[in-house]
N, C-alpha and C positions, 0 to 999 in steps of 0.2 A: 832703868834701861835707857841706853843711849839712843839718840835720834836715829843714828845710822842703823842700829839693830831693829828699831821699830819699822823703818821703811822696808828693810829686807823681809821682815815678817809679813808685811802687807803684800809685797810682790809675790811671795810664795803662795800666800792664801788665794790671791787673785788667779794665779796660774792654775792652781788646783781646782778652783771653782769653775774656770773655763773648760778644763778638761772634763770635769764631771758633766757640765751642760752639754758639751759636744758628744759625750758618750750617750747621754739620754736622747739627744737628737738623732744620733745614728740608730739607736735602738728603736725609736719611734718610727723612723723611716723604714727600717726593716719590717716592723709590724705592719706598716701601711702597704708595703709591697706585697707582704705575705697575704694580707687581707685582700688586696686587689687580685692577687693570683687565685685566692680561694673564690673570690666573687666571679672570676671568669669561669670557673668550674670545669670539671672533667666528666665527660659522659661516657658510660659503658655501652659498647656496641660489640656484641660477640666476644672475641678474645682480645679486643683492643680497648684502650682508654683514649678518648678523643677530646681535645680542647680546641676551641675555635674562636677566632677574633677577626674582625674586619678592619681593613685600612682603606679609607679613613674609618675612624671608630663608628661614626654614624654613616651608614651607606648613602651614597649620593647618586643622582642620575648621571650616567656616563661610566667611566672606567673605575673599577674597584678591585681590591685584592683580598682574598680570604687567606689567612694564615692558619694552617691546620697542623697541630702537633699530635702525633700518634705514638702511643707507647703501649707496651704489652702489660700483662697483669702484674709483672714484677717491677714496672716502672722504667724498663729499658726502652730507649728509642727504637721504633720500627723503621728500619732502613730498607730502601729498595722496593717499597710497596707500589702497586699500581693504584692510583687514586683517580676516580672519576667524580666530577662535580657538575651538577645541573641546577640552575637557578631559573625559576619559572613563575609566571602569574597566569592563573586560569582565565579563560574567556569570560567576559561579562557583557551581556547584552549584545550589541553589534561589534564590540571590541573583540578581536580574535585573541587566542592564546599567545602569550609571549614567553620566550625562553632564551637562555644564554648558557652555553656549555663552556665551562671553565677550561683555560689552558693551564695545565698543572706542571710544576717542576719541583724537584726536591732541592730546597735551598740550603738545608743543613741536615745533620743526622736526625731522622724522624720528624723533620719540619718541612711542610709542603706549602707552596704558594700557588694559588689558583687565581688567575686574572680573568675577570668577567665584566660584563657591562649591564647596566640597568637602563631600560628604554624610557621609564617613567617613574614618578614617585608613587609610593604606596607600599602595600604589604606583599612580600615575595616568599615563596617556598624554596628551600635549599635541600638538595639531596646529595649525599656523599656515599660513594661506594668504595670500599677498600678491599683489594685482593693482594694476598701475600702468601708465601709458602706455609705460614703458620695458620692461615684461615682466611675467611672472607666475611664481610659484614657490611651493613648499610646503616646510615644514620640520617634522620630528617630534622630540619630546623625551620624556624620561622624568623624572618627579619623584616624590619620596616625602615623606611627612609627617615622616620621621625624618632627612632630609638637607637641607643648606643649598644644595646645588647642583643644577642641572638638567643632564641628560645629553643631548647631541645624538645622535639615533639614525638620522638619515637625512633625505633630502629630494631636491629637484630637483638634478640634477648641476650643478656650477658652470659658468658660461658658458665655452665653449672646451674643456670636458672631452672627452676622446676617447671615441668610441662604437664598439663592435665593428663590423667591416664587415658590412653587410647588416642590422644590427639597427636597429629604429625607435628614435628618441629618445623620452625621457619626454614631450616636448611633442607628439610625433606620436601617442601612444597616450593616449586620454582615460582619466583615472582611474589611470594607472600610478603606482606608487610604487617607491622604491628602499629596500631594507632591507640593512644591512650584515651580514656573516656572524655577528658577535657577537649582534646583535639577532635575527637569524634563528634562531640556536640557542636563544636565551633563550625565544622564543615557540613553539618546537617546530614549525617549518615542515617539512613533508615533501611530497615531490613524487612523481609517477608518470607515465610516458609513456602517451599515449592509444594503445590497440592493439585489434585485433580479438580477440574472445573467443567461445568456445562458450557461448551463453547458454541458460538454461532458466528458465522462470518457473513458479511454483506458485500456483494460485488456491485460496484457502480460502473455502468457502461453507457457509452453514447448510443442512442438509438435513432432510427429514422422510420417514419410512418409510411406505409405503403398499402396497396390494395391486397385483399385476400385473393391470391391467384387461383385457388381452387373453385372460386365462385364467379370468376370472370366469364363473360360470354361474348361471342361474335355473331353478327347477323349476316349470313350469306345464303342465297337461295339456290335451289337446284334446277332452276329454269331461267331463261332469259326474258327480258321484257323492258318496260319503261315505267318511270315513276309518274303516277297521276297526281296524287295529292300528298303532301308531306306534313305530318303532324309534329314530329319531334325534329325541329329544324335548327338546333344549335348545339354545339359541344358544351358539356357540363350540365345539361338539363337533366334533372332527376326523372326517372321513369319507374313504373311498377310492372311487374311480370304480368303479361296479358294485355298491356296497353298497346293501342295501335300506333305504330311508328310512321307508316305511310301506306298508301294504296298503290297497287301495281297492276298494269295491264300486260298480260303475256299471252300471245296466241297459243303457245303450248299448253298453258294452264286452262285456257278457255276450251281447247279441244279435248283435254282430259275430262273436264267437267261435262261436256256434251256427251262423251262416250259413256260416262257414268249414268247420266239421265236417260240415254237411249237404252242402256242395259236394263234399267229399272222398268222400261215400258217396251222392250223389244218385241214381245209377243202380242202387241195390241191388235194385230190382224187376226189372232185366234189360233193360227196353225204354225208350227215349226217342226219340220220333219215328219208331218202327218199325224201329230198327236199334240194334245194340250199338255203343257208343262205345269207341274204343281206350283202354286204361288206361295210365297212366304208372307208372314204377317207384315203389313205395312207396304207391301209391294203390289203393283198392279197385277191383275190375273195373268197377263201375258208376259210378265217380266222374266228375264233369264237370271236366276240367282247366281250361277257360276260366273257369268259375264259381269254382273253387277259387282260381285265380290272382287273380281280381278281389277275392275275399274276403280273400286274403292281403295284397294291396296295400293294402286298406283298413286292416287292422291295422297294417301298416308305417307308413302315414301318420299313425296315432295314436301313433307312437313305441313300438309294441310290437316288441321286438327279435326277430330271427330265431330265436334259441335259445328264446325264450319261445313263439313260434308253434309250433315243433317239439314243445315240451313239451305244448302244448294238443292237438296231433294225437296224440301218444302216449297222453295221458290219455283221449282220446275224449270229453271233456266240458268245458264251459266252466269257467274258474277264477273263482270268485266273489270271493275275497279276492286281488285281483291285486297282485303286488309292484311298487312303483315304485322304480326304481334311481337312484342318484346319477350324474349325468352327468360329474362331474369330482371330482378329489381336492382337499381343502382343509379349511377350517373353515366352519361354518354362521354366516353373518352375520345372517340373519333367518329366522324360522320363524313362519308365520301360521296354523298348524293345530294341533289337539289331537285326541285320540281322539274319534271321533264327529262331527267337523266335517264340514259339507257344503261342497263346493267346486263351482265352475263352470268351464266351459272358458275357458282363458286367464288364470285367476287365478294370481298368483304365490304359491306355497306355500313355497318355500325360496330363499335366496340363498347361494351357496357361493363362496368365494374361496380361491385357493391361497396358501400361506405360503412356498413354495420354488419358484423364487426370488421375491424381492420387489423393488419399485422404491424407490429413494431419489430424491426430488425436491429438487434443489439450486437455490437462488436465486442467480443470478450477475448481477453488475452489467454494464451495457452496455459499459464500457470494457474489461472482461475477456472479453467474448464473442468477439472476433477470435481468441483463442487456444484456444477450445473447438471440438472437432469430434467427430462420431460415431465410435465405435470407440476413442477414447483411453482409457487406463487411469485408474482412479479409486481412491482409498483412502478407506474409511469408518472414521472414528474414533469410538469410544464407550467410556466407562468401564464400561459394562454388558456388553461382550463379553469372554469369557474371554481371547481373544488381543489385546484392545484395538483391533485394527484388522482390516479385511477388504477384500479387493480386489473391484472391480467394473469395469464397462465402460459408457461412455456410449452410449446407444442412440438418443437423440433430443434435439434442441435446439429449444425452442419459438421459432417465428419472431416471436412477439409479446411485448411487455412487459406485466407486470402493471400496470394503470393506477394502483394504489394504492402498491405498493412500488417501482415503476419497476425491476423486475428481470425477467430471463427465467428460465424454468424449464428445467432440464437434467435429463433422466431418466437414472439410473444403474441398471443391472440388477445385483443382488447375490445370490449364493447364500445360502440360509438353511435348510440342511438340518435344523439343530437347532431352528430357530424362535426363535433368540436375538433377532433383530430384530423387534420388535413394531410393528404398524401404529400410526402417529401418534407413534412415538418420534422424538425429535430427535437428530441426529448431526451431526458435522463431516465435510465432504467436501473432499478434497484432489485437485485436478486438476493434473497435471504436464505441461507442454508444452515441447518443445525448440524454440528459436528459430533454431538454427543459428549460424553465425559472424557476429557483428555488432560494429561499432565501439562500444566501451563504456568507461565510467569508473566509479570507485567512487562509491557514494552520498554518501560524506563530502565529495566534491569540489564538490557542488552547493549553492549558496546560493539561497534563495527571496527575491526582491525584488519584492513585488507579484505581478503575473501573469507575471513574467519569471523565468528560471532563469539564474543567473550562476555561472561558474567563473573562477578566477584562473589565468592562463597565465604560466609562467615564461619571461620574455624573455631571460634570461641577464644576467650582470653585476649580479646582485642586484635586477633589476627585475621587477615583477609587474604585470600588467594584467588588468582584468576583461573577460570575454567573455560575451555572451549566447548561450545554446545552446538548441536544440530537442531535447527528450528523447523517447525512444520507450518501449518496454516496460521495466518494472522487473523484473530477474531477480536474486533474492537480494539481495546487497549492491551490485549494479551497475545502472547505467542505460544503455540503448542511446542512442547519440548519432545523431540524425537529421540535424542541421545545426549548424554553428558551430565544429567542431573537425576537424582532420585527423590521420591516423595519424602518430605520432611526436612530436606536440606534447606538452609537459610541463605538467601541471596540478597545482595544490596540493591535497593530500588531507587535510592536517592543519595547523591554524593559520590557515586561511583566514578565520576570523571576525576575528582580530586584524588581518590584512592588509586586510580590508574596512573595519575601523574607521579605519585610517590612510588608506585611499583615499576615505573618506566625504566629505572636504572637496570632492571633485570633484562630488558630487551637488548642489552649490549651483546648478549650471547646469541641473539637471533631467535630465542625461545622465550615463552612466557610460562 
């Protein structure tokens, strides 16, 4: 073989080998792209097939773009769909909830770009809602600023997926979401059945100590005179019923005593009207019983006690410094006389109030009044009491509200033998009322949405749907259910905020 022919053969062989290597490279590149495409994955949501990638590939703090490819079950691009995108991070501790709603446009047939922003690094939830004449669906993802991939966490069941017998489909229940078991465990979803419970509610109200008005007394005399000697001589002094407050001289009272003594011995001369009158036991033979009875009645009407009248009769002469006695036990609230003071009939000389028991006036709000009744037990709390608390009983509920505070006054009678509870002292009042057996759920199951109360009901098969409920009384950590739930239904008691976030895309229609 000639040299020229050998060189030509080597060149042809080299060219063929290069072409073969290039074909292998192209084939390998195609496999890599196909593998990458398969790695990106396509997720089924209702009647659609959704694939999702982020730009940049690893989400970053600041502006990002989600590229969403939507196809139908035949693989054809879904054009002209309305796509809503919400990216959020739930509240943690003092940090509030953060969210970013994507600005979406269709960049190509079936391909949609959503521009959004991330306020901080961390893990974020992504919710996508698709509305098209061919159907509607939702899909939920998780992404992290430290990972290049987005994880599909659930959404509308694929078209044709089996539904448990008797269970409503996700399309039948507004706002329903499906959460797979892994995601459910990650967000800490806990549930509890609705059931009847023995409920008791405790009302805590601010209270003020005051005197028992039914036992207060005033000292005012029915005759005029002057104060001779004063025994109870300062405000706040404790007194007992029957104790001498002061002594008084009154010409009127002395005259009345003398008339009584004269009547007792009016017939001492032996003759009245030409005949002896019959004498009563304890009276002188010449006494006039009718006149004596009239004089005695006059003294009684002037609040002179029977024992004092008998003392006058035994002494046989009027008492000039007449003792005035306390009508009730308690403490002196007011004193308007001193030694030598002149007083007139009807003038208030002393005001006395009891300190055992006392009243505690509690201010109760109107929504709590239905649980308050007379006779119910009450507990009085105060750091100034040696035992820290004391028991009492409700004796009266005011039928009117205070026009300023918009509260009703509830009167509690409380023993106060030691006088620890001082008038005008502020205390806490606890009123405990049993509500009986009522249908109830834990307080943690309730979400507040405007003026509505929402709970999430477990429909089974990983599906949760919001339900509006009407609440009754709050008893401890539970709420009475008036309307919206039945016994045996299962509600979410933990993790419902995260479920509400995934269901939030449903609120675009104004309903849940």
